[in-house]
C-alpha positions in Angstrom: 0.0 0.0 0.0 2.9 2.3 0.8 4.5 1.6 -2.6 1.2 2.3 -4.3 0.9 5.7 -2.6 4.5 6.5 -3.5 3.9 5.5 -7.1 0.8 7.7 -7.2 2.8 10.6 -5.9 5.4 10.1 -8.6 2.7 9.9 -11.3 1.2 13.1 -10.2 4.6 14.8 -10.2 5.2 13.5 -13.7 1.9 14.8 -15.0 2.5 18.2 -13.5 6.0 18.2 -15.0 4.6 17.4 -18.5 1.9 20.1 -18.1 4.6 22.7 -17.2 6.8 21.6 -20.1 3.9 22.1 -22.5 2.5 25.2 -20.9 3.4 27.3 -23.9 1.6 25.0 -26.3 -1.4 24.9 -24.1 -1.7 28.7 -23.8 -1.0 29.2 -27.5 -3.7 26.7 -28.4 -6.2 28.5 -26.3 -5.3 31.9 -27.8 -5.5 30.6 -31.3 -8.9 29.0 -30.7 -10.2 32.2 -29.1 -9.0 34.3 -32.0 -10.5 31.9 -34.6 -13.9 31.8 -32.7 -14.0 35.6 -32.6 -13.2 35.9 -36.3 -15.9 33.4 -37.2 -18.5 34.9 -35.0 -18.0 38.4 -36.4 -17.8 37.3 -40.1 -20.2 34.3 -40.4 -22.8 34.4 -37.6 -25.8 36.7 -38.2 -26.3 39.3 -35.5 -29.6 39.3 -33.8 -31.2 42.4 -32.2 -33.9 42.3 -29.6 -36.6 44.9 -29.1 -39.0 44.7 -26.2 -42.4 46.3 -25.6 -44.6 46.0 -22.5 -48.3 46.1 -21.9 -50.5 46.1 -18.8 -53.6 44.0 -18.9 -56.4 44.4 -16.3 -59.7 42.6 -16.2 -62.2 45.1 -15.0 -65.7 44.5 -13.6 -68.8 46.2 -14.9 -68.9 48.5 -11.9 -66.0 50.5 -13.5 -63.9 50.4 -10.4 -60.8 48.3 -9.9 -61.0 45.9 -6.9 -58.6 43.3 -5.4 -60.7 40.7 -7.2 -59.9 42.4 -10.5 -56.2 42.4 -9.7 -56.2 38.7 -8.8 -58.2 37.8 -11.8 -55.8 39.6 -14.1 -52.9 37.8 -12.6 -54.5 34.4 -13.0 -55.4 35.2 -16.6 -51.9 36.3 -17.6 -51.1 32.8 -19.0 -54.2 33.1 -21.2 -53.0 36.4 -22.5 -49.7 34.9 -23.4 -51.4 32.2 -25.5 -53.6 34.8 -27.2 -50.6 36.9 -28.2 -49.0 33.9 -29.8 -52.2 32.8 -31.6 -52.3 32.4 -35.3 -54.9 35.2 -35.6 -52.5 37.7 -34.1 -49.4 36.6 -35.8 -50.9 36.4 -39.3 -52.5 39.8 -38.9 -49.2 41.3 -38.0 -47.6 39.7 -41.1 -50.4 41.2 -43.3 -50.2 44.7 -41.8 -46.4 44.9 -42.0 -46.3 43.1 -45.4 -43.7 40.7 -44.1 -42.3 37.9 -46.3 -42.4 35.3 -43.6 -44.5 32.4 -42.5 -46.4 32.1 -39.2 -44.1 29.6 -37.7 -41.0 31.6 -38.6 -42.3 34.8 -37.0 -43.4 32.9 -33.9 -39.8 31.7 -33.4 -38.7 35.4 -33.3 -41.3 36.1 -30.6 -40.8 35.7 -26.9 -43.6 36.4 -24.4 -42.8 36.8 -20.7 -45.0 37.6 -17.7 -43.0 38.0 -14.4 -44.8 36.4 -11.5 -47.1 38.5 -9.3 -47.4 41.2 -12.0 -49.9 41.9 -14.8 -47.2 43.3 -17.1 -46.5 41.3 -20.2 -43.2 41.6 -22.0 -43.2 41.1 -25.8 -39.7 40.7 -27.3 -38.9 40.2 -30.9 -35.5 39.3 -32.3 -34.4 40.1 -35.8 -31.2 40.9 -37.8 -32.7 44.4 -38.5 -33.1 46.4 -35.2 -35.7 48.7 -36.8 -37.8 45.8 -38.0 -37.6 44.1 -34.6 -39.0 47.2 -32.9 -41.7 47.6 -35.6 -42.8 44.0 -35.3 -42.9 44.2 -31.5 -45.1 47.3 -31.5 -47.4 45.8 -34.1 -47.7 42.5 -32.1 -48.7 44.6 -29.0 -51.3 46.6 -30.9 -52.9 43.6 -32.6 -52.8 41.4 -29.5 -54.4 44.1 -27.4 -57.4 44.3 -29.7 -57.6 40.5 -29.8 -57.4 40.1 -26.0 -60.2 42.7 -25.5 -62.4 40.9 -28.0 -61.8 37.4 -26.8 -61.5 38.0 -23.0 -64.0 40.9 -22.8 -61.1 42.9 -21.2 -61.6 46.6 -21.1 -58.1 47.8 -20.2 -54.9 47.0 -22.1 -52.4 49.8 -21.7 -49.0 50.4 -23.0 -46.2 50.3 -20.4 -43.2 50.7 -22.8 -43.0 51.1 -26.5 -40.5 49.0 -28.4 -37.0 50.2 -28.3 -34.6 50.3 -31.2 -31.6 48.2 -30.1 -28.1 49.5 -30.9 -26.2 46.4 -29.9 -26.7 42.7 -30.8 -28.3 40.5 -28.2 -27.3 37.1 -27.1 -23.8 35.7 -26.8 -21.3 38.2 -28.2 -18.1 37.5 -30.0 -16.0 38.0 -26.9 -18.0 35.2 -25.1 -17.6 32.9 -28.1 -13.9 33.6 -28.0 -13.7 32.9 -24.3 -15.6 29.7 -24.6 -13.5 28.4 -27.5 -10.3 29.3 -25.6 -11.4 27.4 -22.5 -12.4 24.3 -24.5 -9.1 24.4 -26.5 -7.0 24.7 -23.3 -9.0 21.8 -21.7 -8.5 19.5 -24.7 -4.8 20.2 -25.0 -4.5 19.7 -21.2 -6.2 16.3 -21.4 -4.0 15.3 -24.4 -0.8 16.2 -22.5 -2.0 14.4 -19.4 -2.9 11.2 -21.2 0.4 11.4 -23.1 2.3 11.7 -19.9 0.4 8.7 -18.4 1.1 6.3 -21.2 4.7 7.4 -21.8 6.8 4.7 -20.0 10.2 5.6 -21.5 13.0 5.3 -19.1 14.8 8.6 -18.8 16.3 8.6 -15.3 17.4 6.4 -12.5 14.1 7.0 -10.8 12.3 5.5 -13.8 14.5 2.4 -13.6 13.6 1.9 -10.0 10.0 2.7 -10.7 9.4 0.4 -13.7 11.9 -2.4 -13.2 12.0 -2.4 -9.4 15.8 -2.6 -9.4 18.5 -0.2 -8.2 21.1 1.4 -10.6 24.8 0.8 -10.1 26.1 3.7 -12.2 25.4 6.0 -15.1 27.1 6.5 -18.4 27.0 10.1 -19.5 25.9 10.9 -23.1 28.7 11.6 -25.5 28.4 14.5 -28.0 29.2 13.1 -31.4 30.3 16.4 -32.8 32.8 16.9 -30.0 34.1 13.4 -30.5 34.7 13.9 -34.2 36.7 17.1 -33.5 38.9 15.3 -31.1 
């Protein structure tokens, strides 16, 4: 058991030595992968811009006054409002009004509807390669869905909280994050390769390796002779 522990310690030391010897290659590999990922993300991947508009939906009673029951009912119906916003009726009407050359399913993929818990505010977010078109679609979805909600749910109050903004920077994972992720993956892969190479490499290079692999002691060492020096002499 003691020998196993000693052998494990020697293996660990050998692995760390191999990693240190190849540290330059590991770092350069990570840097090269990061630069390549940044270049590809800038030149090849399409940039997506997100524009968000908000609306406030309140189910009002016939009395015309807002009660606690109205507030609770509006919160409970928020999920229904989300489904209505994503309905085919709303999406196809938006396509017709804006004269978009896109199918219902494709526009639906650009649309994200969120309703934070314990609120009656609905967030409508649209992503597109054109920031101006993303804002235009978001506002149109809000307008059409507000009319559709009032008609279907007999809701009297659908108010605008925020109009859609025109984004000036792309959304999602940026080129820097792509580069960082690629660099980390590259460093990890090279590190694993160096570690495995160090584990399977059983070449005898020192007296310690002789004792380790052959379980015998060395009596002496013959120094290496430089052939060039020998020829000159």
